[in-house]
C-alpha positions in Angstrom: 25.1 204.9 149.7 25.7 201.2 149.5 29.3 200.0 149.0 30.3 198.8 145.6 29.8 195.0 145.4 32.6 192.7 144.5 35.1 195.3 145.1 38.6 193.7 145.3 40.6 196.8 144.4 44.0 196.4 146.1 42.8 193.5 148.2 45.4 190.9 148.9 44.0 187.5 148.0 45.7 184.2 148.3 44.4 181.4 146.0 45.5 177.8 146.3 45.0 175.4 143.4 45.3 178.3 141.0 46.8 176.6 138.0 43.7 175.1 136.7 40.0 174.4 137.2 38.0 176.5 139.7 41.1 178.1 141.2 42.2 179.4 137.8 38.7 180.7 137.0 38.7 182.5 140.4 42.1 184.1 139.7 40.9 185.4 136.3 37.9 187.0 138.0 39.9 188.5 140.8 42.3 190.1 138.4 39.4 191.6 136.5 38.2 193.1 139.8 41.5 194.6 140.7 42.8 192.2 143.4 46.5 191.7 144.2 46.6 187.9 143.8 49.1 185.5 145.3 48.8 182.0 144.0 49.8 178.6 145.5 50.1 175.5 143.3 52.5 172.7 142.6 51.9 173.3 138.9 52.9 176.5 137.1 50.4 179.4 137.2 50.4 181.3 133.9 48.1 184.2 134.9 49.7 187.6 135.5 49.3 187.6 139.3 51.2 189.6 141.9 53.3 186.6 143.0 53.3 182.9 142.4 54.3 180.4 145.1 55.2 176.8 144.2 54.5 174.2 146.8 53.0 170.9 147.8 49.7 171.2 149.9 50.4 167.7 151.2 53.7 168.7 152.8 53.6 170.8 156.0 57.2 172.0 155.5 56.3 173.2 152.0 53.3 175.0 153.3 55.3 176.7 156.0 57.8 177.9 153.4 54.9 179.3 151.3 53.4 181.1 154.3 56.8 182.6 155.1 56.8 184.2 151.6 53.3 185.5 151.7 52.4 189.1 152.7 52.2 190.0 156.3 48.6 191.1 155.8 46.1 189.1 153.8 42.4 190.1 153.1 41.1 186.9 151.6 42.1 183.2 151.4 40.5 181.0 148.7 41.3 177.3 149.2 40.7 175.7 145.8 43.5 173.1 145.9 42.5 169.5 146.0 42.9 166.0 144.4 40.3 163.5 143.4 39.6 159.9 144.2 39.8 157.4 141.4 43.2 155.8 142.1 45.8 158.3 141.1 46.3 159.2 144.8 46.2 157.0 147.9 43.6 157.7 150.5 46.3 159.1 152.8 47.5 161.5 150.0 43.9 162.7 149.4 43.5 163.4 153.1 46.9 165.1 153.4 46.1 167.6 150.5 42.4 168.1 150.8 42.1 168.2 154.5 45.4 168.5 156.5 47.1 170.8 154.1 44.0 173.0 153.7 43.7 173.4 157.5 47.4 173.9 158.1 47.6 176.7 155.5 44.4 178.3 156.8 45.4 178.3 160.4 48.8 179.7 159.5 47.3 182.5 157.5 44.3 183.4 159.7 46.4 185.6 162.1 47.2 187.8 159.1 43.5 188.3 158.1 42.0 191.3 159.8 38.5 192.6 160.4 36.4 192.4 157.2 38.5 189.5 155.8 37.3 186.1 154.8 38.2 182.5 154.0 36.3 180.5 151.5 37.0 176.8 150.8 36.1 174.7 147.9 34.5 171.7 149.5 32.2 169.4 147.6 28.7 168.0 147.5 30.5 164.7 148.2 31.0 166.1 151.8 27.3 166.1 152.7 27.7 162.9 154.8 29.4 164.6 157.7 26.1 164.6 159.6 26.4 160.8 159.8 30.0 160.9 161.0 30.1 163.3 163.9 32.4 161.2 166.1 35.0 161.0 163.2 34.6 164.7 162.5 35.2 165.5 166.2 38.3 163.4 166.3 39.6 165.0 163.1 39.2 168.5 164.5 40.9 167.5 167.8 43.9 166.1 165.9 45.1 169.7 165.6 48.6 169.4 164.2 49.5 168.0 160.7 51.3 165.1 162.4 48.4 164.3 164.7 46.1 164.3 161.7 48.4 161.8 159.9 48.4 159.6 163.0 44.6 159.6 163.0 44.4 158.7 159.3 46.9 155.8 159.7 44.8 154.4 162.5 41.4 154.9 160.7 42.0 153.9 157.1 38.8 151.9 157.1 36.8 155.1 157.9 38.8 157.1 155.4 37.8 154.9 152.5 39.3 156.4 149.3 39.8 159.7 151.3 37.8 162.0 149.1 34.4 162.0 150.8 35.9 162.1 154.2 38.2 164.9 153.3 35.4 167.1 152.0 33.2 166.2 155.0 36.0 167.5 157.2 36.2 170.7 155.2 32.4 171.2 155.5 32.5 170.5 159.3 35.6 172.7 159.8 33.8 175.5 158.0 30.8 175.2 160.4 32.8 174.9 163.6 35.7 177.3 163.0 33.5 180.0 161.6 31.9 180.4 165.0 35.3 181.4 166.3 36.7 183.5 163.5 33.6 185.7 163.2 34.3 187.2 166.6 37.3 189.0 165.2 35.6 189.9 162.0 36.7 187.1 159.7 34.0 185.1 158.0 34.5 181.5 156.9 32.4 179.7 154.3 32.7 177.1 151.6 31.2 176.3 148.2 30.2 172.7 147.5 30.3 172.1 143.7 28.4 169.4 141.9 29.8 167.7 138.9 32.2 170.2 137.3 33.9 170.0 133.9 37.6 170.0 135.0 40.6 167.8 134.3 39.5 165.7 137.2 36.2 164.4 135.8 37.7 161.1 134.6 39.2 160.5 138.0 35.8 161.1 139.6 34.1 158.8 137.1 36.4 156.0 138.2 36.2 156.9 141.9 32.5 157.7 142.4 31.2 155.6 139.5 29.9 156.5 136.1 26.3 155.9 137.2 26.5 158.5 139.9 28.0 161.1 137.8 25.7 160.4 134.9 22.6 160.6 137.2 23.8 163.9 138.7 24.5 165.3 135.2 21.1 164.2 134.0 19.3 165.9 136.9 21.3 169.1 136.5 21.0 169.0 132.7 24.7 169.3 132.2 28.0 169.6 134.0 29.1 172.9 135.5 32.0 174.9 134.2 34.7 176.2 136.5 33.8 179.8 135.6 30.3 179.2 137.1 31.9 178.5 140.5 34.2 181.5 140.6 31.5 184.1 141.1 30.2 182.3 144.1 33.7 182.3 145.6 34.1 186.0 145.1 30.5 186.7 146.4 31.2 184.9 149.7 34.6 186.5 150.0 33.4 190.0 149.4 32.5 191.9 152.6 30.1 194.3 151.0 28.2 191.4 149.3 28.2 188.8 152.0 29.0 190.5 155.3 26.3 188.6 157.2 27.0 185.2 155.6 29.2 183.0 157.9 29.5 179.3 158.4 27.7 178.3 155.2 28.4 175.4 153.0 26.9 176.6 149.7 25.7 173.8 147.4 26.2 174.7 143.7 24.8 171.7 142.0 21.9 172.8 139.8 19.4 170.8 141.8 21.1 167.5 142.5 21.0 168.2 146.3 17.4 169.1 146.1 16.7 165.8 144.3 18.4 163.9 147.1 16.5 165.9 149.8 13.0 165.2 148.4 13.6 161.6 147.3 13.8 162.4 143.5 17.4 161.1 143.1 
């Protein structure tokens, strides 16, 4: 008899960026499926979770304090925290939160995740360009500590641009490379790559990416996505019964905009 799919009963799940957007939608769904949810966000989380942890994903000391307060055993980590381009954050801040903080937290929690566990990141379709920046990706992976990563960023601000695309490229590349290592002890690592999603950050992206790009993507897709449309994919990839043979995948969820780019219909 097949295991029940999307079974999170008593599973310990850590969700970053849980106060709003995709993270909040994931929390709601996890609670409905019986998970014991621990949330991480700099903003208040109002959902009735097992425990909330306030902290800054751009500060390694803050991350270390959060990790110290998390359970000794974790089943799933969902990395949903992130900041946009568009000017509210400097390129270095975007890279600190979206890339260095994500990796620092993930590497700190991975030893607590046992066989059958998983890590799922929220990357972005904006990270598709990693294939053209392999040397930069290699250097970012080799800058293993938070401090080393900051040093790389400071020396490569021209490559960083506004920080957003490069940070999401790094998350996609990390997903691919690190998953080849974690799977040997039974921990799968994947990401979702949302297209244009109707969150509080849309106006930032409109400034950062350009209204023409967002409007074109929305026209091809027919509409923007809602955060609740991303959450089921996160849970699907995280669930061992549903996705036990899925590892190292950056799953585009964009209603066809990636397809349009691939076949020259953009």
